C-alpha positions as CSV (number, residue, x, y, z in Angstrom):
1,M,-16.3,8.8,19.9
2,E,-12.5,8.2,20.4
3,I,-10.9,5.6,18.3
4,V,-7.0,4.1,19.1
5,L,-5.0,4.5,16.2
6,F,-2.5,1.3,16.3
7,L,-1.0,0.9,12.4
8,A,1.8,-1.3,13.8
9,A,-0.7,-3.9,15.4
10,A,-0.1,-7.4,14.2
11,A,-3.8,-8.6,14.5
12,A,-6.8,-7.2,13.3
13,A,-10.0,-5.5,15.2
14,T,-10.5,-6.6,18.2
15,M,-14.3,-7.1,19.2
16,Q,-14.2,-3.6,20.0
17,P,-15.9,-0.8,17.8
18,E,-14.0,-0.1,14.8
19,V,-10.4,0.6,14.6
20,T,-8.9,3.1,12.2
21,V,-5.4,4.1,11.8
22,I,-4.7,7.5,12.1
23,G,-0.3,7.8,11.8
24,S,-0.6,8.0,16.0
25,R,-0.7,5.2,18.7
26,V,-2.3,8.1,20.8
27,P,-6.4,7.9,21.1
28,T,-7.9,10.7,18.8
29,S,-11.1,11.7,18.0
30,N,-12.6,11.2,14.6
31,E,-12.8,15.4,14.3
32,D,-8.9,15.4,14.3
33,L,-7.8,12.7,11.8
34,A,-4.8,14.7,9.6
35,A,-6.2,15.6,6.0
36,S,-3.4,13.5,4.8
37,V,-5.1,10.4,6.2
38,T,-7.5,8.2,4.2
39,V,-9.8,5.5,5.0
40,L,-11.3,3.8,2.5
41,R,-14.2,1.3,3.8
42,R,-15.7,-2.6,2.1
43,D,-18.8,-0.1,1.6
44,D,-16.9,1.6,-1.2
45,F,-15.9,-1.8,-2.7
46,D,-19.4,-3.3,-2.5
47,A,-20.7,-0.4,-4.5
48,E,-18.2,0.9,-7.0
49,K,-17.2,-3.1,-7.3
50,P,-13.4,-2.6,-8.6
51,L,-11.2,-5.2,-10.4
52,E,-8.2,-4.8,-8.3
53,L,-7.1,-2.8,-5.7
54,A,-5.0,-0.4,-7.6
55,D,-8.3,1.4,-9.1
56,L,-8.8,2.4,-5.4
57,L,-6.0,3.6,-4.7
58,R,-5.5,5.5,-7.9
59,R,-8.7,7.5,-6.7
60,V,-6.5,9.1,-3.6
61,A,-4.9,12.1,-3.4
62,G,-1.4,12.1,-3.0
63,V,-1.4,8.4,-4.3
64,H,-0.4,7.0,-8.2
65,V,-0.2,3.6,-8.7
66,D,1.0,1.5,-11.9
67,T,1.5,-2.1,-13.0
68,V,3.7,-3.1,-15.5
69,G,1.2,-5.1,-18.1
70,G,-1.7,-5.6,-15.6
71,R,-1.4,-7.9,-12.7
72,G,0.5,-9.9,-15.0
73,G,3.5,-7.8,-14.0
74,T,4.3,-5.9,-10.8
75,G,2.2,-2.8,-9.1
76,S,4.2,-0.1,-7.9
77,I,2.6,2.6,-5.6
78,Y,4.1,6.4,-5.7
79,M,3.1,8.0,-2.8
80,R,3.6,12.0,-3.1
81,G,6.6,11.1,-5.8
82,A,8.4,8.9,-4.0
83,D,9.8,5.8,-4.9
84,P,7.9,2.4,-4.1
85,N,10.4,1.3,-1.6
86,Y,9.5,4.0,0.0
87,T,5.9,2.9,1.0
88,L,5.6,0.7,4.2
89,V,2.6,-1.6,3.3
90,L,1.2,-3.3,6.3
91,L,-1.4,-6.5,6.2
92,N,-3.6,-6.3,9.1
93,G,-0.3,-4.6,11.0
94,V,2.1,-6.9,9.4
95,R,5.0,-6.0,7.4
96,V,4.6,-7.0,3.9
97,N,7.5,-5.4,2.4
98,D,10.4,-8.0,0.4
99,P,13.8,-6.7,0.9
100,T,15.5,-9.2,-1.2
101,N,13.8,-8.3,-4.5
102,S,15.8,-5.4,-6.9
103,R,12.8,-3.1,-6.2
104,G,14.4,-2.1,-3.5
105,G,12.1,-3.6,-0.8
106,S,8.6,-2.4,-2.2
107,F,5.6,-4.1,-2.4
108,D,3.9,-5.8,-5.1
109,L,0.3,-4.6,-4.9
110,S,-0.7,-6.8,-8.2
111,A,-0.7,-9.9,-6.1
112,L,-3.8,-9.1,-3.6
113,D,-7.0,-10.0,-4.1
114,I,-9.5,-7.2,-3.2
115,G,-11.9,-9.8,-2.4
116,D,-10.3,-10.3,0.7
117,V,-10.3,-7.0,2.0
118,E,-12.5,-5.0,4.2
119,R,-10.4,-1.6,4.7
120,I,-7.1,-0.5,3.5
121,E,-6.1,3.1,5.6
122,I,-3.6,4.9,4.5
123,A,-1.0,7.5,5.8
124,R,0.9,10.4,3.5
125,G,4.1,11.5,4.9
126,P,7.1,10.4,6.9
127,Y,5.6,8.1,9.6
128,S,9.3,6.5,10.8
129,A,8.6,8.1,14.4
130,I,5.3,5.1,15.1
131,Y,6.8,2.6,12.4
132,G,10.3,2.7,11.9
133,G,12.4,1.9,8.5
134,D,10.7,1.9,5.2
135,A,7.9,4.3,6.0
136,L,9.6,7.9,4.5
137,A,7.1,8.4,2.5
138,G,3.8,7.3,4.2
139,V,2.1,3.8,5.3
140,I,-0.6,1.8,3.9
141,N,-2.2,-0.5,6.3
142,I,-4.9,-3.2,4.7
143,I,-7.4,-5.1,6.8
144,T,-8.5,-8.1,6.0
145,R,-12.7,-9.0,6.2
146,S,-13.9,-9.7,10.3
147,E,-16.5,-7.2,10.4
148,A,-20.1,-9.1,10.9
149,T,-21.6,-9.3,14.5
150,T,-24.1,-11.7,13.1
151,P,-23.3,-15.2,11.5
152,T,-23.1,-14.4,7.9
153,M,-21.5,-16.1,4.7
154,T,-21.2,-15.0,1.4
155,V,-20.4,-16.2,-2.2
156,D,-19.0,-13.7,-5.0
157,A,-18.8,-14.6,-8.6
158,A,-17.2,-12.4,-11.4
159,A,-16.7,-13.0,-14.9
160,G,-15.9,-10.1,-18.0
161,A,-14.4,-9.8,-20.9
162,Y,-10.6,-11.2,-22.1
163,D,-11.3,-14.1,-19.6
164,T,-11.2,-12.0,-16.6
165,S,-12.8,-14.0,-13.3
166,E,-13.1,-13.9,-9.7
167,L,-14.7,-16.6,-7.2
168,S,-14.4,-16.1,-3.4
169,L,-16.5,-17.7,-0.5
170,R,-16.2,-15.6,3.5
171,A,-18.2,-16.5,6.5
172,T,-18.4,-15.0,9.7
173,L,-19.3,-16.7,12.9
174,P,-19.7,-15.0,16.2
175,T,-20.4,-16.7,19.4
176,E,-20.6,-16.2,22.7
177,R,-17.2,-16.3,23.4
178,A,-15.6,-15.2,20.1
179,R,-15.8,-13.9,16.7
180,W,-14.8,-16.4,13.8
181,H,-13.9,-15.5,10.4
182,F,-12.6,-17.6,7.4
183,G,-12.3,-16.3,3.7
184,V,-11.2,-18.5,0.3
185,G,-11.2,-16.9,-3.4
186,E,-9.2,-17.5,-6.4
187,A,-9.0,-14.6,-9.3
188,D,-8.0,-15.1,-12.8
189,E,-7.0,-11.5,-14.7
190,G,-7.1,-13.6,-18.3
191,D,-5.8,-11.6,-21.5
192,R,-7.0,-8.0,-19.7
193,V,-3.1,-7.0,-20.9
194,R,-1.9,-8.8,-24.2
195,G,1.0,-11.2,-23.5
196,N,0.4,-10.4,-20.0
197,E,-1.2,-13.6,-17.1
198,F,-2.0,-13.7,-13.6
199,E,-3.7,-16.2,-11.2
200,V,-4.2,-16.1,-7.5
201,Q,-5.3,-18.1,-5.0
202,R,-5.9,-17.6,-1.0
203,V,-6.8,-18.6,2.6
204,S,-7.4,-16.2,5.2
205,G,-8.9,-17.0,8.4
206,G,-8.8,-15.3,12.3
207,V,-10.3,-15.2,15.0
208,E,-11.5,-12.5,18.3
209,A,-12.3,-13.2,21.6
210,P,-12.2,-11.3,25.0
211,L,-10.3,-13.3,27.6
212,G,-11.8,-11.2,30.5
213,E,-13.4,-8.4,31.8
214,T,-10.4,-6.9,30.8
215,T,-8.5,-8.5,28.5
216,D,-8.7,-9.3,24.5
217,L,-7.1,-11.8,22.1
218,S,-7.1,-11.7,18.4
219,L,-4.7,-14.6,16.0
220,S,-5.4,-13.8,12.0
221,G,-3.4,-16.0,9.2
222,R,-3.4,-15.7,5.5
223,Y,-2.0,-17.9,3.0
224,S,-1.6,-17.0,-1.0
225,E,0.1,-18.2,-3.8
226,A,0.3,-16.7,-7.6
227,T,1.4,-17.0,-10.7
228,R,1.9,-14.5,-13.3
229,Q,3.5,-14.2,-16.5
230,G,4.4,-11.6,-18.6
231,F,7.7,-9.4,-20.3
232,P,9.5,-8.4,-18.3
233,D,10.5,-4.9,-16.8
234,D,12.1,-3.0,-19.4
235,S,11.9,-4.6,-22.2
236,G,9.3,-2.6,-23.9
237,G,6.4,-5.0,-23.4
238,F,3.8,-6.7,-25.6
239,E,4.6,-3.5,-28.8
240,Y,8.7,-3.5,-28.5
241,A,10.2,-6.2,-26.8
242,A,12.7,-8.1,-29.6
243,L,12.6,-11.3,-27.3
244,R,8.9,-13.1,-27.0
245,D,9.6,-15.3,-24.6
246,L,7.5,-14.5,-21.5
247,E,9.0,-14.2,-17.7
248,L,7.6,-16.3,-15.3
249,R,6.8,-15.6,-11.4
250,E,5.6,-17.7,-9.2
251,S,5.1,-16.8,-5.4
252,R,3.5,-18.0,-2.0
253,E,3.2,-16.0,1.4
254,A,2.2,-16.9,4.6
255,L,1.3,-14.4,7.4
256,F,-0.1,-14.4,10.4
257,G,-0.4,-12.6,13.7
258,G,-1.7,-12.3,16.8
259,G,-2.5,-9.7,19.4
260,L,-3.0,-9.5,23.0
261,T,-4.5,-6.1,25.0
262,Q,-4.8,-5.6,28.4
263,R,-6.9,-3.0,30.0
264,V,-5.4,-1.5,33.6
265,S,-7.0,1.3,34.9
266,D,-6.9,4.2,32.3
267,A,-4.0,2.0,30.8
268,T,-4.0,-0.2,27.9
269,V,-0.9,-2.6,27.5
270,S,-0.5,-4.3,24.2
271,L,1.2,-7.5,23.2
272,T,1.3,-7.9,19.3
273,L,3.4,-10.6,17.4
274,G,3.8,-11.1,13.2
275,Y,5.3,-14.0,11.2
276,F,5.6,-13.0,7.6
277,E,6.7,-15.5,4.9
278,R,7.4,-15.1,1.0
279,D,9.1,-17.0,-1.5
280,E,9.5,-16.3,-4.8
281,S,11.0,-18.2,-7.9
282,I,11.5,-15.8,-11.4
283,D,12.4,-17.8,-14.5
284,S,13.2,-14.5,-17.1
285,P,14.8,-14.5,-20.5
286,G,15.9,-11.3,-20.2
287,V,16.1,-7.9,-22.9
288,A,17.6,-8.0,-25.6
289,P,20.2,-5.3,-26.4
290,G,17.7,-2.2,-27.7
291,I,18.5,1.9,-28.3
292,R,19.7,2.5,-24.6
293,D,21.8,-0.2,-23.4
294,P,23.6,-2.1,-26.2
295,F,24.1,-5.0,-24.3
296,G,20.6,-5.6,-23.0
297,V,19.6,-7.8,-19.8
298,P,20.7,-11.4,-19.3
299,A,18.2,-14.3,-18.9
300,S,17.9,-15.2,-15.1
301,L,17.0,-18.0,-13.0
302,V,16.3,-16.6,-9.2
303,D,14.7,-18.4,-6.1
304,T,14.5,-15.9,-2.8
305,N,12.8,-16.9,0.6
306,L,12.2,-13.7,3.1
307,T,11.2,-14.7,7.1
308,R,10.6,-12.2,9.2
309,Y,9.5,-12.1,13.1
310,S,8.0,-9.1,14.7
311,A,7.0,-8.0,18.8
312,T,5.9,-4.9,20.1
313,L,5.0,-4.1,23.4
314,S,3.2,-0.9,24.0
315,A,1.2,0.5,26.3
316,T,-1.6,4.0,26.1
317,Q,-2.8,6.3,28.9
318,P,-4.0,9.6,29.7
319,L,-2.2,11.4,31.8
320,S,-4.7,14.0,32.0
321,S,-7.8,15.5,30.2
322,A,-5.9,17.1,28.4
323,V,-2.8,15.1,28.1
324,S,-1.9,12.0,26.3
325,V,0.8,9.6,26.3
326,A,2.1,6.2,24.0
327,Y,5.6,4.3,24.8
328,G,7.1,1.0,24.1
329,V,9.6,-0.9,22.7
330,D,9.8,-3.2,19.2
331,W,11.8,-5.9,18.0
332,Q,12.0,-7.1,14.5
333,R,14.1,-9.7,12.7
334,E,14.6,-10.5,8.9
335,E,16.2,-13.4,7.2
336,G,16.8,-13.2,3.0
337,A,18.2,-15.6,0.9
338,S,18.5,-15.7,-2.7
339,D,19.6,-18.6,-4.6
340,G,20.3,-17.4,-8.6
341,Q,22.3,-17.2,-11.6
342,L,22.6,-15.0,-14.6
343,D,23.3,-16.4,-18.3
344,F,25.8,-14.5,-20.4
345,G,25.4,-16.7,-23.4
346,G,26.4,-19.8,-21.6
347,F,28.6,-18.2,-18.7
348,L,26.5,-18.8,-15.9
349,A,27.5,-15.7,-13.0
350,P,25.9,-16.8,-9.5
351,T,23.8,-14.0,-7.6
352,S,23.1,-15.6,-4.8
353,F,23.5,-14.4,-1.0
354,E,22.0,-15.0,2.5
355,L,21.7,-12.1,5.2
356,T,20.2,-11.8,8.5
357,R,19.6,-8.5,10.5
358,S,17.8,-7.6,13.7
359,Y,17.2,-4.5,15.6
360,W,15.7,-3.3,18.9
361,A,13.5,0.3,18.8
362,A,12.1,2.1,22.1
363,F,9.4,4.9,21.1
364,A,7.1,7.6,22.5
365,E,4.8,9.8,21.9
366,M,2.5,12.6,23.4
367,R,-0.4,14.5,22.5
368,V,-1.7,17.6,24.3
369,Q,-5.6,19.0,23.7
370,S,-6.5,22.8,25.1
371,S,-9.7,24.0,25.6
372,M,-8.9,26.6,23.1
373,G,-9.1,24.4,20.1
374,L,-4.9,24.1,20.2
375,S,-3.4,21.2,20.4
376,A,-0.1,19.1,19.4
377,Q,1.9,15.6,19.3
378,A,5.0,15.2,19.2
379,G,6.8,11.5,18.9
380,A,10.2,10.3,18.2
381,R,11.6,6.5,18.1
382,V,14.9,5.6,18.3
383,D,16.1,2.3,16.2
384,M,18.7,-0.1,17.2
385,P,20.2,-2.0,14.1
386,E,22.5,-4.7,14.5
387,S,26.2,-3.9,14.2
388,E,25.0,-0.3,13.0
389,S,24.1,2.9,14.5
390,S,21.0,4.3,16.0
391,V,18.6,6.3,13.8
392,T,16.3,8.9,15.5
393,S,13.2,10.1,13.7
394,P,10.8,12.7,15.4
395,R,7.4,14.2,14.2
396,V,5.8,17.0,15.2
397,R,1.8,18.2,14.6
398,V,0.2,21.2,15.7
399,A,-3.3,21.9,14.9
400,Y,-5.9,24.5,15.7
401,A,-10.0,24.3,15.5
402,M,-11.4,27.1,14.2
403,P,-14.8,28.6,14.1
404,E,-17.3,26.9,11.2
405,D,-15.2,23.3,12.3
406,V,-12.3,24.8,10.1
407,T,-8.9,23.6,11.0
408,I,-5.3,24.3,10.2
409,A,-2.3,22.5,11.3
410,L,1.4,22.0,10.8
411,S,3.6,19.3,10.5
412,W,7.5,18.4,10.6
413,G,9.3,14.9,10.5
414,K,12.1,12.9,9.6
415,A,12.4,9.2,8.3
416,F,14.7,6.5,7.2
417,K,15.0,3.5,5.4
418,L,17.7,0.6,5.9
419,P,19.2,-0.8,2.2
420,S,17.3,-3.3,1.3
421,L,18.6,-6.8,2.1
422,Y,19.3,-7.1,-1.9
423,A,21.2,-3.6,-2.1
424,L,23.9,-4.8,1.0
425,G,24.3,-8.5,-0.3
426,H,23.7,-9.1,-4.0
427,P,27.6,-10.4,-5.3
428,L,27.2,-8.5,-8.6
429,V,25.9,-4.9,-7.8
430,G,25.3,-4.7,-3.9
431,N,27.3,-3.1,-2.0
432,P,27.6,-3.7,2.0
433,T,28.4,0.1,2.8
434,L,25.3,1.6,2.1
435,A,23.4,4.2,4.2
436,P,20.4,4.5,5.2
437,E,18.0,6.4,2.9
438,R,16.7,9.3,5.2
439,S,13.7,12.0,4.3
440,R,12.2,14.9,6.2
441,S,8.8,16.6,5.0
442,Y,6.5,19.7,5.8
443,E,3.3,19.9,5.6
444,I,0.3,22.4,6.0
445,E,-3.1,21.5,6.0
446,L,-6.3,23.0,5.7
447,S,-9.8,21.0,6.7
448,Q,-13.1,21.2,7.2
449,E,-15.9,19.2,8.2
450,L,-19.5,19.3,6.9
451,G,-22.6,18.1,7.8
452,A,-22.3,15.6,5.1
453,G,-18.6,15.5,4.2
454,R,-15.5,16.9,4.3
455,W,-12.6,18.5,2.3
456,S,-9.0,19.3,3.0
457,A,-6.2,21.3,1.1
458,T,-2.7,20.1,2.0
459,W,0.7,21.7,0.7
460,F,4.0,19.4,0.9
461,D,7.8,19.7,1.0
462,S,9.6,16.2,1.3
463,E,13.5,16.1,0.7
464,F,15.3,12.6,0.1
465,R,18.9,12.2,1.1
466,D,21.4,9.6,-0.2
467,A,19.0,8.2,-2.2
468,I,20.4,4.4,-3.7
469,D,21.1,4.2,-7.4
470,F,23.0,2.3,-10.0
471,D,26.5,3.4,-10.8
472,S,27.8,1.7,-13.8
473,G,31.1,1.9,-12.9
474,P,33.7,0.2,-13.3
475,P,32.8,-1.6,-10.8
476,P,28.8,-1.5,-11.4
477,Q,27.1,-1.3,-7.8
478,L,24.4,0.6,-5.5
479,V,25.9,3.5,-4.3
480,N,24.3,6.7,-2.1
481,R,23.6,9.4,-4.4
482,N,20.9,11.8,-5.3
483,R,19.2,13.8,-3.2
484,V,15.7,13.7,-4.4
485,R,13.0,16.6,-3.9
486,S,9.2,16.5,-4.1
487,R,6.5,19.2,-3.7
488,G,2.9,19.8,-4.2
489,V,-0.5,20.3,-2.5
490,E,-3.0,17.7,-2.4
491,L,-6.3,18.9,-2.7
492,A,-9.7,15.8,-2.0
493,G,-13.2,16.4,-0.7
494,R,-16.2,13.9,0.0
495,V,-19.6,14.7,0.6
496,R,-23.2,13.3,0.7
497,A,-26.1,15.3,-0.9
498,G,-29.4,14.2,0.8
499,T,-30.0,10.4,1.0
500,Q,-29.7,9.2,-2.8
501,W,-26.4,11.4,-3.6
502,S,-23.1,11.1,-3.1
503,F,-19.7,12.7,-4.3
504,D,-16.4,12.3,-3.5
505,A,-13.0,14.1,-5.7
506,S,-9.0,14.7,-5.4
507,V,-6.9,16.3,-7.2
508,T,-3.0,16.3,-6.3
509,H,0.0,17.8,-8.1
510,A,3.6,16.1,-7.0
511,R,7.0,17.4,-8.6
512,S,9.4,15.4,-8.1
513,R,13.6,16.2,-9.2
514,I,16.7,15.2,-8.5
515,T,18.2,17.9,-7.1
516,A,21.5,18.2,-8.3
517,T,20.2,18.5,-12.1
518,D,16.6,18.8,-12.0
519,S,15.9,15.6,-14.1
520,E,12.8,13.7,-13.6
521,L,12.2,10.9,-12.5
522,R,10.4,7.7,-14.5
523,N,6.4,7.0,-14.1
524,R,5.9,10.2,-12.0
525,P,2.9,12.1,-13.1
526,D,3.6,15.9,-11.9
527,W,-0.7,16.0,-12.3
528,S,-3.7,13.3,-11.4
529,G,-7.4,13.7,-10.7
530,A,-10.1,11.7,-9.7
531,L,-14.2,12.2,-9.5
532,G,-16.5,10.0,-8.0
533,V,-20.4,10.2,-8.4
534,R,-23.1,7.6,-6.9
535,W,-26.9,7.9,-6.9
536,A,-29.3,5.6,-5.2
537,P,-33.1,6.1,-6.9
538,A,-33.9,3.1,-4.2
539,P,-32.6,1.6,-1.6
540,A,-32.1,-1.7,-3.6
541,F,-30.4,-0.1,-6.2
542,T,-26.8,1.9,-7.1
543,I,-25.4,3.0,-10.0
544,S,-22.0,4.8,-9.6
545,M,-19.3,6.4,-12.1
546,A,-16.4,7.4,-11.8
547,A,-13.2,9.2,-13.8
548,T,-9.5,8.8,-13.4
549,Y,-6.5,11.2,-14.8
550,V,-3.4,11.1,-14.7
551,G,-1.3,13.5,-16.0
552,S,1.9,12.2,-19.0
553,S,4.9,10.9,-17.4
554,F,8.4,9.9,-17.8
555,D,9.7,7.0,-18.6
556,S,11.8,4.3,-20.4
557,S,12.7,0.9,-22.1
558,I,16.1,-0.3,-23.2
559,A,14.1,-1.4,-26.8
560,T,12.7,2.7,-26.9
561,G,15.1,4.5,-24.8
562,D,13.7,7.3,-22.9
563,V,10.1,8.3,-24.2
564,R,7.2,10.2,-22.4
565,L,3.7,8.4,-22.0
566,P,1.2,11.2,-23.2
567,G,-1.7,11.6,-20.2
568,Y,-5.1,9.8,-20.3
569,T,-8.4,9.4,-18.7
570,R,-10.3,6.5,-18.0
571,V,-13.9,6.1,-16.8
572,D,-15.6,3.6,-15.0
573,F,-19.2,2.7,-14.2
574,D,-20.8,0.3,-12.3
575,T,-24.2,-0.5,-11.6
576,V,-25.5,-3.3,-8.4
577,W,-29.2,-4.5,-8.1
578,Q,-30.1,-6.3,-4.5
579,L,-32.2,-8.6,-6.0
580,S,-33.6,-10.2,-2.7
581,N,-32.4,-10.3,1.1
582,H,-29.9,-12.9,-0.3
583,V,-28.7,-12.2,-4.0
584,E,-27.1,-9.3,-5.1
585,A,-26.2,-8.6,-9.1
586,Y,-24.1,-6.1,-10.4
587,V,-22.8,-5.0,-14.3
588,S,-19.2,-3.1,-14.5
589,I,-17.9,-1.5,-17.4
590,D,-14.0,-0.5,-17.1
591,N,-13.0,2.1,-19.2
592,L,-16.3,3.0,-20.4
593,T,-14.6,5.3,-23.0
594,D,-12.5,2.7,-24.3
595,E,-9.5,5.0,-23.7
596,R,-6.1,3.5,-25.3
597,Y,-3.2,4.0,-22.7
598,E,-0.1,3.3,-21.5
599,Q,1.0,2.9,-17.9
600,F,4.4,2.1,-19.0
601,V,6.0,1.8,-22.7
602,G,5.0,-0.5,-24.8
603,F,2.5,-2.1,-22.2
604,E,-0.7,-0.7,-23.5
605,S,-4.3,-1.7,-21.8
606,R,-6.4,-3.4,-24.3
607,G,-9.8,-0.4,-23.8
608,I,-13.2,-1.2,-22.6
609,L,-13.9,-4.4,-20.2
610,P,-17.1,-5.5,-19.4
611,R,-18.0,-7.6,-16.9
612,A,-20.9,-8.9,-14.4
613,G,-21.1,-10.5,-11.1
614,V,-23.6,-12.0,-8.5
615,R,-23.3,-12.2,-4.8
616,W,-24.9,-15.0,-2.6
617,S,-25.0,-14.0,1.5
618,L,-26.6,-16.1,4.3
């Protein structure tokens, strides 16, 4: 079945069969999915009952996720060893990266509630040729629930050790004219990580409706509020922080997307619109002087606001049985503001800024498929930022399908990222002359489709130029300085053995270093891997177990200076019973072996976490 991959779409799937993101705007068959693309579906969530999205993403080849003190801190995604702000994150196709934060525009994964997610689609590699800026290392699209074709209502309730809890309600109402879906929920992490607290409430909804035989409309919206407390970044956490006051963060997010699709003969024309607004208030006690920094970080108060508007007009059409094309234009406007101050012992230094930027972009892509098993895909995008030079991003992939369903493919691409609004506008460390960060990447992949699964191996070599770094000066400011190279391999496989057993595994080696000095980067383990096993001895009973390994990594805090965090292996266990047609119960034990480990220095996991939950569905 041919499926359209439309990661930039601003709306969820329409009433057509499931839409999957594969890093292309041209229709592509399932068999031609690149090995660097991974799709996680709701079936996996329901069988394994993860507490948070990070638990799922850590098992994906090429992806490393860490959280500073659990969900009470910030959650970061490192794709193939690249900086967290080099990964573009979309929610129902709408950009949610925040360029007003001090992390360079990265997305904080910890604020998302897994109960609201239907599918996660991950494309590793440079994808600016399709999605524009921010996609230097890859793209993640998170799609909320809207899959049911019959009326349904589901209530989930769960609780666990350290006062963790979750409650959610989801409903879908298909009618003759449309399909409506609605969700509401809240989650509380309790005291899972000492000194950290996290609560989130969210509501979401949408509708998909045909407006005739050739026209489809989709609308979606989401609103969430999160409150978190924890020790600040670089403080040394519960173990080492000299200041015991906690940092308080309160955030609010609103997201709306709309899509209109018109089929004209063999062509499909789509208009998608997106709106995203995020407000965050941060009250930080600062960080006391320590080994790495004799001055520490002063206390601060910051209120930030980001508003983003986007629109995409695109068309896809086959020119022949062997050639298909896609083309279109894209527009985006960002309005960012920050109102804050630093407290230098009674002297208040303002840190406020306000910036607005817009850009237009044109893109085109072509796919050629021969009867000899050879296929080629090439695309380019020209971004024209306001008051900046244009940036061209190309991407090419050539694949050859051999006997025994084995495919070998080579790809090359370039990508870019505009400096964040924080990096440009912050009055103390900002630098309005910063140039865009850029990347180029090569990949060689080998994969094989099995009767009940798939395995793949990918070698990659990526270089990131003009990386933005802090220069202590004088004057202290952000500058384009570093060149970083990341090389490695990804191995992944998934297979089903009969009707009862399924297995999945991944191994990643990603070596990221600053080119000039061969210096190691923080929180980038060279090795990671995962192994999952699922057994269904009866239709109503499933047992799952997953082991995740994260190798040692370099880290640092003001309190301790540079340290090396040891590697760790975490094992999670889940069992699910379908007690009746309407009631399901489960028991999960996270960190079954009671492993004590740190993702950041001083923020130690508290060990084994048993949980239990129940689902009622109608």
